[in-house]
N, C-alpha and C positions, 0 to 999 in steps of 0.2 A: 415566403413571409413567415413560415413557422419558426425560422431560426430566431426571430425576435422574441419568442416566448421566454428565452433564457434571460432576458433583461427584466422581466416582470418582478422578480424578487427584489430588485434594486430600488423599486418605487416604495417599498414598504416603510422605510424610515421617514419618508417625506410625504406620507399620505395626506396630512393636514394641508401642507402647502399645495399639493396637487389638486385637492378638492377646492381649495380657495381659488386657485388659478382657473379652474374650469368654471366655477361660479362667476368669476369676473368675465370670462368669455361670453357666457350666456347673457349677463346684464349689459355688456358692451353691445351685443347685437340687439337687445331690446331697445336701448336708447338710439341705436342707429336706425332701427325701423321706424321709430316715432318721428324722426325728422321729416321724411317725405309726407307723413300723415298730416303734420302741422302745415306743411307746404300746400297740401291739397285744400285744407280748411281756409288758408289765407287766399288762395286763388279763387275758390268758390265764393268766399266772402266778398272779394272785390267785385264780383258780378251782381251783388245785391244793390238795388237802387238806393237803399237807405244806409249804405256802408259808411262807417266813420273810421278815423285813424286809430281809435282805441283798440278794437278787436285785432286789426292788422298788426299793430305794435305788439300786442300780447302774443300773437302767433310768431312774430319775428323773434321776440324774446325767448319763447319756448324752444324755437329752433336752436338758438344759441345755447340755452341751458342744457338741452339734451345732447348737443354736440360736445359741450364741456364735460358733462358727467360721463358720457360714453368714452371720451378720451381718457378720463381718470381710470375707468375700468379697463381700458385697453393697456394703459401703462401697468396696471396691477397684474393683468394676465401675463404680460411679457416678463415682468419682474419675477413673478412666482414660478411660472412654468419653465422659463429659460434658466432660472436659478436652480430649479430641481434638476434639469438636464445637465447642468454643469457639475452638480454634486454627484450625479450618477456617473458621469464620465470619469470623475476623480476616483470614485469607488471601484468602477470597472477596471481602470488602469492599475489601481493598487492591487486588486485581486489577480489581475493578469500577471503583474510582476511577481507577486508572492508565489503564484503557481509556477512561474518560470524557475524560481529559486528551488522549488521542490523537485523539478525534473532532473534526471540523472545524465551520466555521460553518454549513454546510448542515444538519448534524444538530441543532445547537442552535437553528437557526431554525425547526425543526418539532417540537421536543420541549419539553414543559413542565418547568420546574425542579422544581416540586413532585412531579411524577411520578418524576423521577430521585432525589429525596430519599427518597421512599417506597420505591423499590427498594433503595436503599443501606441502609435501616434495617429496615423491616418485612419485606421479602422475604428479606433475608439472615438475619434471625432465624428465619423460618419454615423456611428451608433448614437452619439449624443444628439445629432440632428434629428434622428428618427424618434428619440425618446423625449424630445422637447418641442422644437418648432413644428415637427410633423404632427404630433398629438394636438398641439395648440390650434394649428390651422385645420385639422380634421374636425375638431369640435366647432371651431368658428365656421367652417364650411357648412356643417350640418345645421347649426343654429340659424345661420343666415338664410340657408335654403328653406328651412321649415317656416321661419317667420315671414320671409318674403313671399313664399308660396301661399301662406295663409291669407295675407293681405290682398294678394292678387286674386285669389278665389273670392274674397269678400267683395272686391270691386267689380269683377267680371269673370265668372266661371268660363264663359264662352271664349273670351279673349285669352284666358289662361291656357285653355286646351290647345288653341292654335300656337301659342308661344312654346308649349312643351313638345310639340311634334318634332321639331328639328333636334331637340335635346335627347331623344330616344337613342340616337346612334352613339352617344358619348360613352356608355359603359364598355362596349367592345373595343372602342378606340383606346380608352384608358388601360384596359387589361393587356391589349396588344403591345402598346408602348412600354408598359410596366415590365413585361417579360424581356423585351429588348434591352431596357436600361439595366436590369438586374444582371444579365449575362455580360454586357459590355463593361459594367463597373467591376465585376469580378476579374475580368481580363486586365483592366487598368490597374487594379490593386496588385495583381500578381507581377505585372511589369514594374510597378513602383518598388516592389520588394527586390526585384533583380537590380534595379537602379541603385537602391539603398545599399545592397550588398556590395556592389562594385565600388561605390564611393567609400564605404567603410574599409574595404580591403586596400584600396589605393592609398587612402590617407594613413592607415596603420603601417603600410609598407612603403611610405613615401621615400625613406632613405634608400631602400633597395631600388625603387623606381629611378631615383637620381643616379645611383651608382651604376646602373645599367643603361643610363640615358634613354629611358623609356617614356619620357614625358609626352612626346608627340604621339606615341602609340596608345598610351593611356587616354590622352585627350581624344584620339580618334575613336576608341572603343566607347568612351563616355558619350561622345556625340551620337554614336549609333544607338545606345540605350535611350538617350534623351529623345532622339528623333522618333524611336518606336513608341515611347511614352506619349509624346505629343500626338503621333498619328492615331493612337488608340483613343486619346481624349477627344481629338477632333471628330473621330467616328461617332463617339457618344454625343458630342455637341450637335452634330449634324442630325442625328435621330431625335435627340431630346428637343432640339430647336424646331423640328417639324411639328412637334406636339402642339405648341401654342398657336401657330397659324391654323392648324386644323380646328382647334377649339374656337378660334376667332371666327372662322368661316361658319361654323355651326351656330355660334352665338349671334353673329351678324345676320344670319338668315332669320333667326327668331326675332331679332329687333326689327327687321324689314317687315315681317308679317304683322307684328304688333303695331308699328307705325301706320301701315296701310289700313288695317282693319280697325284700329283704334280711331283713326281720323274719320272713318265712315260712321262709327258709333257716335262720335261727338256731333257730326253734321246732321245725323238723324235724331239727335237729342235722346239717345239711349244711354249716354254717359256724359257726365259733366266734364268741363275742361280740367278742373282740379283732379278728378278721378283719372283722367288720361295722363296728366303730368305725373301723378303719384305712381300710376301703373308703370310708366316708363322708368322711374327711379327704382321701383321694386324689381322690375325685370333686370335692370343693371345689377342690382344686389343679388339676383338669382344667377346671373351669368358669371359674375366674378367668382363665386365658389367653384363653378365648373372649370374656370381657367386655373384657379388656385389648386384645384384637384390634381392637375398635371404635375405641379411642383411638389405637392404632398406625396403623390405616388412615386415621384423621382426620389424623394428623401427616404421613403419607406424601402424602396428597392435597394438603394445604396446601403442603408442601414442593415437590411437583411443580408446582403452580400457580405458586408464587413463582419456582422455578428456570426455568420456562418464560418468565416475564417478564424475568428476568435474561439468559437466553440470547438473547432477541430483541435486547438491547443488545449483548451480546458478539459476536453475529453481524454487527453493523453495522460496516462497515469505512469508514475515512475516505477521501474522494476524494483528499485530499492526504496522501501518506505518503512514507516514505523510499525513494528509488530503489534498485535492485539494486546499482549501483556509483556512489555519489555522486561528483560532480565536486569536485575540491579547491577550497576557497574561500579558503584562506590566501593572502595577498598581493593580494586583490582591491582595486581602486582606487576603484570606485564609479560607473563609467559605466553609464547605464541607457538601454536602447533599447526602445521599443514598436513592434512590427511588425504593422501591420494588425490591431490588437486589437479584438475585439468581445466583448461579454459580456451574457448574460441570466441572471438569478437562477434557481436550480433550480426546476423545475416551473412556470416561467412562459414566456411566448412573447415578451414585449416586450424588445427590445434596450435595455439601459441605457447601454451604450457601443457605438459603431459606428465601425469603421475608424479606430482611434486610431493615429497614426504620429508619433513624435517621438524625438529623441535628446538625452540630457543627458550632457555630458562630466563626468568625475570632478572633484569640487570645485566644480561650479557650483551656484547656487541657482535653483530653479525655482518660480515662483508659479503656482498654478492658481486661476482665478477663474471666476465664472459665476453665473447665477441659481440659486435653490433648485431642487433636483431635476435639475440638469444632469449629475450623475454624478461630481462631484469626489471624494467620499468613496469611491465604488466604485472609482475608479481607484487610490486609495491602498490599498484592500483587496486589489487584484490585485498590487500591488507587494510587499505583505507576505505574499502567498500565503495569505490567508484564503480566497480562491477562486482558481481557475485560469481563464484566458480561455476563452470558448466557442469563439473562433476567434483565430488569430494566436498570437504568442508574445512574451514579455518577456525581454530579455537583460540580464545583468550582466556587463560586460566581455566581451561577445560570446558568453557561454554562457547557454543557456536556463535560467530559474529552476527549472524542474521537474527539472533534472539535479542540483541541489544538495540536500543534507540540509536539510529545512525548519527544523530546530532551529538548525543552524549559520548558515543565512541570517538567521534572526530575531535571533540573538545580535549580528549586525552592523547591526541596524536599531534606531534609537530612535524609538518611536512615541508621539506625544501625541494621543490620540483626542479627539473632540468631548465624549464623556462621560467626565468626570474621575473615575476609579474609584480609591479608596484602600482599603487593608485595615485591619482593626482591629489595628494594630501601632504601633510608635513612628514618629515622623516620619523618623528616620534609617533605620529598617527599610523604610519605604515608598520613600524616595528611593534607597536602596541595594538595592532588590529584585533578587535574582538576581545581584548584583554579586560577582565574585570577582577575585582578583589577576590572572588572565589577561586580564581586560577592561581593565586599566590599563597602558598603555605609558608608560614614563618620558618625561616631557616631552610628553605628548600634547595638552596644551592645558588640560585640566580640572585637571591636577595640575602646575602650573608649577614646583613645587619639585623635581619628579622623584621617583623611587621608586615604590613600589607601596602607598601608604597609602590604604585605602578610605575612612577617615574624612575625609581631606583632599579626596578626590574628591567625597564627598557634600556637604561644606561648599562647595567651589568651585562645584558645580552649583547649589546653593541661592543662592549669591551672583549667579550669572548670571541666575537666574530671579527676582531681586529679592525673595527670600523669607527670606534669612538673618537680617536684623535683626528681622523679626517672629517668627521661630523663637526667637531669643535672648530675646525678651520673654516667652515662655512660662515658667511656673515651672520646668519641667524641661528646657527647651531642646529639643534634638534627641531626648531620651528621653521626650518627651511622648507619651502613648498617645492615638491617635485613636479616635473612636467609629466605629460601623459606617458604612462608605463615607465616612469622613472628615467626619462630620456636625458636628464642632466646629470646622471651618474654613469660611470664607466661600467663595463660588463662585470668586472670583479667586484666593484662596489655594490652593484645590484644583487649579486649572489650573496655577498656578506650581509646585506640588509634583509634578504629573505631568510637567511640563516638566523639572524638576530630575532626576526619575527617569530620563527618557530621556537627558539629557545625561551623567549619572553613568556610564552604560555606555560612554562614549567611542565612540559608534556611527560606523560608516563612512557610513551613510545616516541622516539625521535627517528625520523626517516630522512636520509640525505641521498637524493637521487642525482649522483654526479654533480653535487652542489658546489664543488670547489674547482671545477674545470677551468674557470677563467681567472683563477687566483694563482699568483706566482708561488713557487715551491717554498720560499722562505716564509711567506705569509701563511701558506697552508700548514707548514710545520707548527707555527705558533698557534693557529686555530685548533689543530688536532691536539696539541698539548693541553690547552685549556678545556677542550671538549672531554678529555679523559677524566678531568676532575668532576664535571657535572654528569658524566655518563654512568657514574657509580650507582646512581639511584634510578636509572631508567634503562629500558631496553632500546638498543640503537641498531638500526639497519643502515648500512653504508653501501651505496653503489658507486664504484669509482674505477677508472682505468689506471690509476696511479698506485703502485705498490706501497708507497709511503702512507697512503690513506687506509690501507687494509691490513698491513702486516701485523699490527698489534691487536687485531680483532680476535675475540675468543673463538670464533668459528668462521670459516670461509666456505661459501657455497659457490661452486663453479657451474654455470649454466651454459649449455650449448644445444641449439636447436630445440629449446623449450624443455630440456631435461636437465636434472642435476647429474653431472658426470663425475664430479669430485666433491668431497666434503671433508673438512678437517681444519686444523690450525695451519698457519703460514709455513712453519718449519716442516710439518709433515708433507705438505703438498709440493714444496720445492724439491723434496727428496724423491718424488715420484715423477716418472715421465708421463706427461699428460698435458691437458689444455692449460692448466695454471702455469706449469713450468715454461711452456711455449710463450704464453702471454708475458711472463716475467722477462724471459730472455729477449723478446722483441722490444719491450719497453726499455730495458737496459741498453740495448743497441741504439735505440732512438735517442736516449739521453746522452750516450757517448758521442753520437754524431753531432748533436746540438752543442756539446761542449767543445768540439774540435774547432780550432780557429779556421777561418776561411783560407784556403790555399795550402793547408797543412796536410791534407789527405795524401798527396803524392810524395811527401817528404820521406 
């Protein structure tokens, strides 16, 4: 239960509503207790030989009044306390999502998306139930117990003692079932995470599933996950369901004792009939909290299990975070230096990059080539601080990257990754993602007319990416809504949209990670020609397997097995025997074969 302590600060903004709700709980129970007391007075009054309808009518009216007022307070307690719990759920989910956005690539490399979705939905809901209804019914249970017990002692201490004897066994029963519920609910939430992950992956890759005719196999696997989830839930229901019958047996035993002994008290004139009837009502009010206690314990245990799962994420800190005193980045020119940089991915031993040393002057274009698995994308990931080097350091204008605010650094980097990701938004919204007027400097190249017009920057970047004319052909142009991950665009169009998005930010450093692989050579040439105009004012890193994309770079870095094996201009490298020359020869051979008409090889 200690996991729920983390939720306490969330109550602070709603202290007044919380106190008001708890006051309503107390008064609701006060008026509930008064009902049986007026019933007692009415019954005893009817035994008076001189009784008239006046007092009986008054007692009946008072029963109605206290029931109505008690109902008003019960409405108030639910409105206030459940409202607080809803707000806490919202705040908790907001904080959880913001924390997820802080976490780095290492965390996401080891955590399933479905698991995070489960925690953001099911677990926050379970915490809400513990922060609202559970607290409300806890106070309601305590108040009802205290008031009912007080009136029972007032009517007959002896009968109250006999009524409480069977209830002594309740605490160990509640604690035992509570431990079982906690353990079982954690197992259920873990299974729900697995189920969510499977659904998320299956729907994301639905085109691949269909291409490989795996619909039946996916359905079979889903049925297995679902059956396991159902089985775990049924196990919890079986154990939680046994809780209430046990409580009913205990409370029934107490009721039998009270009925038997109370009847004897009435027959021997030691208790009035009204007292006996009222005592029965109060015993019912005393037993109901005991039964409700089982549900409350269930809510607390579920909430504690879920809060524990959330806490494990909240306690995770990113390896890359804001330094205590960030170095100023305003006025940066874009010179990049790698000093003896080596890197291995977290929890692995193999060096992906080893002893990388090079310098790029501000405004230069650098091409990075090499065979698959050479470490090209990893090098770019270090430049954007998705990871930090295992050894060595990377400098921007002579200042180590880890001294800058990561967010400010990334605002000055335009990244076009291998995987072209687009949001379910308009084309303009995707290209202008995160763009604000501060990103647009008058006459910066993407907005040649000057001024700070975001729409102009979006259009100009689309023109450079050779996408503008195709966008104009869509029925709604730039306001066309894209499907999930941009599914209604071709692979080449998605690559060009992500390129336009990077350019629209007017970045100081532009990174193209094999960004034109799905684009035909004619379109690629046109894009590269326009890029040369805007590259004058920025440092550009290009990863590509095409010579046409790298031949005009100021510097070419050739990576192999995580090391720089060659460095220089295109003309210098093709004059040398080495990896670059072999890659070039292989590519020219492939292009020659592609250009050869079918059947002409044997001529």
